[in-house]
C-alpha positions in Angstrom: 2.5 6.0 14.8 4.0 2.6 14.2 5.9 3.0 17.8 2.5 3.3 19.1 1.3 0.0 17.7 -0.8 1.1 14.9 -1.9 -1.5 12.4 -0.4 -0.6 9.0 -3.0 -2.6 7.5 -6.1 -0.8 8.8 -8.3 0.7 6.3 -8.3 4.6 6.3 -11.9 5.3 7.5 -11.5 8.0 10.2 -12.3 10.8 7.7 -15.2 8.7 6.1 -13.0 7.7 3.2 -15.5 5.5 1.2 -12.8 4.0 -0.8 -11.6 2.0 2.0 -7.7 2.6 1.2 -4.9 1.4 3.4 -1.9 3.7 4.3 0.2 1.7 1.7 -2.5 2.6 -1.0 -2.4 6.2 -0.1 1.4 6.4 0.0 1.4 4.7 -3.5 -1.2 7.4 -4.7 1.2 10.1 -3.4 4.4 8.4 -4.7 6.0 8.6 -1.2 8.8 5.9 -1.8 10.2 6.3 1.8 6.8 5.8 3.4 6.0 3.0 1.0 9.3 1.2 2.1 8.4 1.9 5.7 5.1 0.4 5.6 6.1 -2.6 3.7 9.0 -3.3 6.3 6.3 -3.0 8.9 4.2 -5.7 7.3 1.8 -4.0 5.2 -0.2 -6.5 3.0 0.6 -5.9 -0.6 -2.4 -7.7 -1.8 -5.1 -5.7 0.2 -7.8 -4.3 -2.1 -9.9 -1.1 -1.6 -13.7 -0.9 -2.2 -13.1 -0.7 -6.0 -10.9 -3.9 -5.9 -7.6 -1.9 -6.6 -4.4 -2.7 -4.7 -1.6 -0.5 -3.9 0.3 -1.6 -7.1 -2.8 -0.9 -8.9 -2.7 2.7 -7.5 1.0 3.0 -8.2 0.3 2.1 -11.8 -2.4 4.4 -12.1 -0.5 7.1 -10.5 2.6 6.4 -12.5 4.5 5.8 -9.3 7.1 3.5 -11.2 9.6 3.3 -8.2 6.8 2.0 -6.1 5.8 -0.5 -8.6 9.4 -1.8 -8.9 9.5 -2.1 -5.0 6.2 -4.2 -4.9 7.6 -6.5 -7.7 10.7 -6.9 -5.7 8.7 -7.8 -2.6 6.1 -10.2 -4.1 6.9 -13.9 -3.4 7.4 -15.9 -6.7 4.6 -18.5 -7.5 6.4 -21.7 -8.1 3.3 -23.8 -8.5 
């Protein structure tokens, strides 16, 4: 799908998902590390929030996807202010 130019940050609403989750959030929920890395490398926004205000990192914590949480922490820019 990425080869077809699909936006990795589009909200997953084709199936009337009222939660407004992105593909990265769904990958975090499932704990699919390979997909998570692919989406991050393709430019998925780490700070996007769903309708409940939860980020992919929040879902990873909730779903106990520790490997994903470690990946997110590695990718987040440091705030030097």
